[in-house]
N, C-alpha and C positions, 0 to 999 in steps of 0.2 A: 649695247655694242659687244662685237667676241674680241679680243686682245692677240694681238695674235701672237705668237709665239716667239721666245727668243729666238734669235738665229744662230746655229753651233760656234763653236770656238774651232777659229780655220785655224792646222798650224802651222800649212807649211806657206810660204818658205822660210818662219823665221825661227820657230822653234824647235821643230819635229827635226827629233835623232831619229839614225835608220832603223832598221825595223820599228816604229810607230805610227799609229793613226793619223792621218792627216787631220783629222778634227772630232771635235768631241759636244756629245748631248753639252747646253749650258744651262738647262733647268728635267736633268733625267741624269738619273742614277748610271754613267760610263759603263759599260761594258765589259772593255777594257784598261790595262795598266794604265802607268805612264809615270817614265821619268821622272824624278821626284826636279830636277832641273828644270824643267820644261815647267810642274806646275808650278814651280813656284812660280816660274816667267806670269807663267795664266794670271795666278794669283797676284804677283806682285805689278802689273800693269791694268786688271782689271781696277784694283782697288785708287792706280793713279788720278782719276775720275773723279776720285773725293774734293774736297778742298784742303788746302791748308790749317790744320786747325792753331797755330798760334793765331790766324786770322781771325780764330771764327769769334766774335763778340758776342755773339748770340749764348755760347753756351756759359756756365759759371764752374766745369769740369776742367782739372786739372792739364795743362798740354803739354806740359817742362818739366822733366827732372832732372839732376845734374847724373853725372859717370858712373858717381860710387849706387846709387842706386840704380842706375839701370843693369846691373852687376848683380846686385843685392837680386834684383827684379829677379833674375835670370836663371837665380842659381838655388829661385825659393819655388818656382813654375810649376810644381808637383806637388806640392804642399794644399791638404783639404785640411780644411778649418775645423771643421766638426768634426775631424779623426782627432781627440786630442790623446786616447792611448795610442796613437802611433804615433805622434805632435806633441810631445808636452813641453817640449820646452817653446814652442809655437802659442799653446792654449796660453805659459808662462807669460809671454811678451803680451797676450789679450790680454789679458786681468793685467797685467801694466801701466798699458794703455787708458784703460775706461779708470786708474785709480787715477792718474796720473791728468785726465780729467775732470774728475771728479773734486780732485785740488784747485786747479786749475780754476772752477768752475766754483767753490766757495760751499763745497759739499760743507756744514754746519761737522759733522762727523765725518769724514771717509773712510772713515773703519769700517761702517756703519750702510756706506751707500751700496750699491750695484750697478753691476753694468755688462752693456754684451756693443761687440764688433756685430754689423750689419752689411749687407751686399751694397748698403747708399743707404744716404737718406730718408728715401722715402718706408721703404723698409722698418728702418729704426723707428718714422712717425705711426706707423702701422701697431709695433708691438708697445706702443708708451699709449697711443689710441687703446689697444684692448686691454692692455694694463687701467684706465679711468674708466672703464664699459664691469669691466668684471669687480673692482672695485667697490662702485656706487648698486650694480646686480646682489653680492652679498651681501653689503647694505642692506638694503630695501629687501633681503630676504631675513634677515636677521629681525628685522624691526616687521614680518608679515607683510610683507606692502607689494604689491606688483612692479615687475625686473622686465619688462613689456614693451615702450615704450620713451625709449634712452634719446636724448636728442645732447649734441656736444657746436658750442659757442665758436663763430670765426670769423675772420673780414670774408670780405667776398672777393679780398684779390688774394684768397689762399692760393699755395701751389694742389696743381690737381691731384697730387699722391693724395691730398686729404677729402678731394671729392669721392674718388676710387673707394679708399677709409669707409666713408659714410657708406656706400654704394654696397662695396662687397659685405661690410659686418651691421645692415640695417639696424645705424644710426642715423637722426632725423639731422639732416643739417642745417643750422642757426646761423647761417649767412649776417650778418651786420655791411651795407651797404656802406661803400667809400668815399667822397665828394668830395671835391676842391677844396671845402671848409675844416675837412675827416680826410685828409687822405690818408690816415688808417686806424685801423682799431684804436682809439684810445684811452675807451673808459668811459666815453659820455653817455653812453644808451647802450651797453652792456647790459647790466642789471636788467631792464626791458623785456633781454631777451632771454632768458634765465631761470629756470622752477626745478621743482624737485625730481625731475626727471635728465637734470640737462648735469652730465656728467666731464663734465671739467671745459675752458674756454685755455681755444690752442692763443696763444700772440707768438709772431713770427718776426724774429732777428735777421731783416732783411727780407724788406715784399718782394716774393720774388718781379713781379712785374714792374716794379721804381729801384730797390734796395734800399727804401726807407726801412726802421727803428719801427716795429711798434709797441709805447711806450710799457715794459712788462709791470712798473711800481704803477702805471697813474692805476696799469688795468685791474695788477692786485687791491690799492687800493680801492676801489667803488668796489669791486669783491666784498674785502673786510665788513664795507657800510652797508652792504645789503645783511653782513650773518647777521653782521649786530640787529642789523634791524627784522629780522626776518628768520634764523633762524640756521640757511643755508648754506652749506658751508663747502663750495664749488673750489677748486685746484684748479692749476696756470699749468698746464705744458709750453712751457717754451721752444718751438722749430726754432733751431739757432741752427740748423743748415748752411747755412758762410755764415750773418756773425756771430756764430760761440767761437769761431777761429776771426773775427776779427777788436771783437771787443776786448777780450782779455788784454790783450796788446795794444791796443792803439786808442779804445776809451774804455782805460781798466777803471775809475774810480762811477764809474756809471755801472749801478746796481739793475740787475735783471735778471740774474743768475742763480742761484740758491741762497743766494745771502735777502733778497722776498722771498719771504716765510710760506706763502702758498706757493711757491713754485714747486711740482711733487719731482715733476722730469723736466728732461734737456737729448736735445739728440744733435747729429753734425754729421756730417758730411766731411767725412776723413779725403777725400778725391776733388773738393770744392779748395776753400781756403786752407785747408791742412794740408795742401799740397803733395797731397799724392795723386798716382794715374787709377783714372778709373773703376773702380770696385769696393767702397771701403764708407763703408759709415758706421758710429756709435751713436748706443743712449746708455744714460746714466739718471737711473732715482737719486732719491735724499736719504734713502734709506729703504733696509730691505720688505718697512711696513706698507712702503706702496707697489711692491710688482707682488702681485700675488700668486699665492705657491700651485696655484691653479694653472698656470700660463707656463713650469714648465715640464721640461717631460727630460724621465732618463731614460738610457737604451744603453745597452753592455753586448748587442750581437759584431760590435767591431775591439771589443776589447774593456776593459775598466767597465766602471759606471758614471756618465757620462751624463752630467742635465745637462739640457740642451737649453737656447731661447728662441726661435726662429719662426719666419716666414715659411724658409727655403732645409733644403738640409746641409748635404755637399755645393761647401764654395770655397772658394780662392782663401791658402794662406799668406798668400806673397805679400797681401797690400797690406796687413797686418805690422808683418815685418818691418813694410815702407815706411807705415807712418810710424813706427816705433824707431824708428831711424832719421825720419823728420823731429821730433823732438829731442833724439839727442843730437842732436849735428846743429837744429840751429837756437833750441834752449827757450824762455823769456826774451834774452837780449838779443838774439835770429831774428823770431818769428815778431820782434817787437819792429825792430828795421823796417821786417820783409813789410807787413803788413802794409805799414806807414808809410815806407814808398810804392807800395800798389797806390792808395788812397790820396800819394801826393801827386799819383801817372794821370788820374782817374779825374783829382779834383782838376788840374790844368787843362786837360780835354773836355772837362766842361765849360770852364772857363772863357776858353777859345772861341769852342761850339757856340755858345752865346752868345758872343759878339759878331757870328761869323755875318748871320746876317737874316733871316723870317725864323728866328727858332727865340722860343723860349720854356727854360728848364723847368722841367714839373722836382726835381728836387735835384740837388749836387753832390754826390758824392761826396756826404758829408759823414756819410754812417758809416759804408762797406762802399766798395771799392768800386760803387754801379750807382750808372743815371739815366733820367732820361728826358726828353724835351717834348716838342712838340711845337707845329706851326700857330704862327701867328692867329689872332681872330681874323674873322670875312672883312675885310674892307681899312685893316690896319696895315699892305701892304703885303698881304697874303700870294703867295704867288702861284703861276698856273698849274700845277704842279704838286705834287701829293708824297708825303714821307715811302710810300710804297715804289712811286719812282726813285728816288731818291737809293732806297734800297738795291733797286735790280743795279744802278747807276755803279754802286761801290761792288755791286756784286763781281761787276769787269772788274774792277780796278785786283778782284783779290780779296775782296770784308764780307763775312758776314755780319748788318747790321742789322737785325731784326726791326719790322716796323708791325703799329699792332691794334685793335681799341683796345681800350682799357674794360675790367666788369663790369658788369649792371649800375643800372646806374647814371655810368659812365662811359657808355659806348661810343654813341658818339662824339668821344676825343679818341685820334691813334696818336697813337705816340712810340719814338726810334727809341731805341737802349743799347749803352754798351757796358759790357763786360768787363773790366780789369783783373788781367792776372798775373802770376807772379812766372815775368819774361816777357811782358809788355812794355817795356823800357820809353823813356821821353824820345828815343829817335826813333821808333814803330809807334808812337803817338803821336809826334810830327808829320810822317808821311801818312795815315789815315789821315789827318786833319786840312794835308796839301788834298787828296785825293776826293774829302766832303769839297773843298774851295769848287776843285775841277768842275766835279759834279754839279754846282747848285748853277753857277760858271752856263754852263751847258746846259740844264736845267731851263734856265732864265732865258737865254738865246734860242733853245728848238723845241717847247715847252712841248707833250705830246699832246695830240688833239687829243685821247682821250684819256684823262689822268686817272688813275685805279687807284680804286675806292673800296672799301670794305664791302665791296658784294664782286669782284671781281678778282680778286686777291687770291688766287686761288693756288699760287707758288707759295705766296706772302709766310714768313713767324706766324704762329698763331700758339696760346698757352693751352 
């Protein structure tokens, strides 16, 4: 089936100024110029069809910063993070930030740690994964053994960036299935998936599907036992995209970071619970020995001798400055207050949703401010509608609350998930509860003739 070309943009009678054309192609390069006022209005009005970012409870990404951050952002739009010779102050601020994170995550010697900013936690994960692969390959080569069949052990509920990493860099992914009894990778069967070709194990601080922490210390203990029995010494990378900026402030006694000796690297998203607009992530290694020098490039054609560690080249420096701003602005006390308040909102929502009707919580937002629920089992008051139908009704109220199937071995379980971020206060939370209640009442009174299922969820959210 061929898709029709988009209709041209009609500029008259609203936008066109004297001397301008009356229409412009939507998907072809325009032949003539347009006044900046007109171009601005056209783009502005096209984007009005987007949803309200504050009501998007599907995304983990920050959607609000204060006016001082906005001013700082506007003053730094043009900074290119890669050009450290031209922007040495921004480069120094990048170093301050990852050193702060190394300290926050209890690096045994922060002066020996090494880190980098990235465009987000996905790039950070890939850099950490490449370091695991390269260290494994170098050790194999030194021992005179082949290094052609690397594998990585991770949960079946892992974020899609790890699937991309394994695909792009030719790593065999060894997924440990989650189940109702083991809702996360918890070390129970991890040793069954490890062998001499394992480059590492990924532990997630905040599983994307549900927000639950994977118990890093328990996973490490299982690998410690394996090492003492077999000599296989398998490192851990902690994917802390969300939890690495929650746990230090909300659960400071939880050992998940460099306090666990087997953890060699950690990543986080500055633009998630680091409270920065989209475009920044971080990766930190316990020590320089865990980042192979062969992954670091040095370039001179921007001036100076610049070591670079990235999958891309040019990238914005403004978000790095915003990250430094949030660290200085809030400190430990401020981040603790914000993250605990956000957790309080999420836990309030979880309690109220559990009491609303036919819902059972998968988790209760006791880890990061994220929780999921599913419908009660058939025969126990299951309604004549699905969570996809509820998601559609909530969209009519402006909310995006995704529904999706769980990963392999739990595909028959559909959950709905809420991500609470800074900026969603109790007032908005109570409005969401009202809208869920209204939607449930409507669906109970007027159930769809054909409830939406996994098979026909074409417009539904998916991981």
